[in-house]
C-alpha positions in Angstrom: -28.7 6.7 22.8 -27.6 4.6 25.8 -28.7 1.4 24.0 -26.9 2.4 20.9 -23.7 3.0 22.8 -24.1 -0.3 24.6 -24.6 -2.2 21.3 -21.5 -0.4 19.9 -19.4 -1.4 23.0 -20.6 -5.0 22.8 -19.7 -5.2 19.1 -16.3 -3.7 19.7 -15.6 -6.1 22.5 -16.7 -9.1 20.4 -14.5 -7.9 17.5 -11.5 -7.4 19.7 -11.9 -10.8 21.3 -12.2 -12.4 17.8 -9.1 -10.7 16.5 -7.1 -11.6 19.7 -8.3 -15.2 19.4 -7.0 -15.4 15.8 -3.4 -14.6 16.8 -3.3 -16.8 19.9 -0.8 -19.7 20.1 2.9 -19.9 20.2 5.1 -18.3 17.5 8.3 -20.3 17.1 10.6 -21.6 14.5 13.7 -23.8 14.3 16.5 -24.3 11.8 19.0 -26.9 11.0 22.5 -26.8 12.6 24.6 -26.6 9.4 24.7 -22.8 8.7 27.3 -22.2 6.0 27.4 -19.5 3.4 25.6 -20.3 0.1 23.9 -23.4 1.6 20.1 -23.6 1.5 18.9 -23.4 5.1 15.6 -25.0 6.1 13.5 -23.0 8.6 10.7 -25.0 10.2 7.7 -23.0 11.4 6.6 -24.7 14.6 3.9 -22.1 15.5 0.6 -23.1 16.9 -2.8 -21.5 16.4 -4.3 -20.3 13.2 -2.9 -17.5 11.0 -3.8 -16.0 7.6 -0.1 -16.1 6.5 3.5 -16.0 7.8 6.1 -13.5 6.7 9.8 -14.1 7.0 12.4 -11.3 7.0 15.9 -12.6 6.6 18.0 -9.6 7.8 20.8 -10.2 5.4 20.3 -7.2 3.1 19.0 -9.4 0.3 15.7 -7.5 0.1 14.1 -10.9 0.0 10.9 -11.4 2.0 9.1 -14.7 2.0 5.3 -14.7 2.6 3.7 -18.1 2.8 1.2 -20.3 4.5 3.6 -23.2 4.3 5.2 -24.7 7.5 8.7 -24.8 6.2 10.8 -22.3 4.1 14.2 -22.3 2.6 16.6 -19.4 2.4 20.2 -19.1 1.3 22.6 -16.6 3.0 25.3 -15.4 0.5 27.7 -13.9 3.1 28.9 -14.7 6.6 27.7 -12.8 9.6 25.0 -12.7 12.2 21.6 -11.9 10.9 18.3 -11.1 12.6 15.7 -13.4 11.2 12.1 -12.4 11.8 8.9 -14.5 11.6 5.7 -12.5 11.5 2.3 -14.3 12.1 -0.4 -12.3 10.4 -4.0 -12.6 11.6 -6.3 -10.2 9.9 -4.9 -6.7 10.6 -3.0 -8.0 13.7 0.4 -9.6 13.9 2.7 -11.3 16.3 6.5 -11.1 15.8 9.4 -13.5 16.7 13.0 -12.6 16.1 16.2 -14.6 16.5 19.9 -14.1 15.5 21.3 -16.6 13.0 25.1 -17.0 12.7 26.3 -17.9 9.2 29.9 -18.9 8.7 32.3 -19.4 5.8 33.7 -22.8 5.0 37.0 -23.2 6.7 40.2 -22.9 4.7 41.7 -26.3 5.2 43.5 -29.0 3.2 42.8 -32.6 3.9 43.5 -35.5 1.5 40.9 -38.2 1.8 39.5 -41.1 -0.2 36.0 -40.0 0.7 34.6 -36.4 0.5 34.4 -34.4 3.7 32.1 -31.4 3.9 31.7 -29.4 7.1 30.8 -26.0 8.3 33.2 -24.1 10.6 31.2 -24.8 13.7 30.9 -28.6 13.1 33.4 -31.1 14.4 35.1 -33.4 12.0 36.9 -36.6 13.3 39.8 -37.8 11.2 41.8 -40.9 11.9 45.1 -42.1 10.4 
């Protein structure tokens, strides 16, 4: 009985170490600076280590979840606000979670007459000269 218990303990320890090793590495992502309503926003998954898949939760009430093995994903926020974006790294039955707040703004209500088109988000600087 003692040998059976020792074998069971050894197998459990090995399995736990294997699962833990699967989810090692940094979990991080970045996104572009232009964060306007109704613009496609690129999210770059800079995570290290292996994973079975990544799941993205957008936090904008759209009920859209993106599950992928790809490094980069695109999402469009349809309203202004601050949204909690979540990246989940799935490794077998384990997972690691990274969350960050993303501020999405409306286009500013301005009038500028120009010979060339000007497009900018509210948080971006625009230099005009006369």
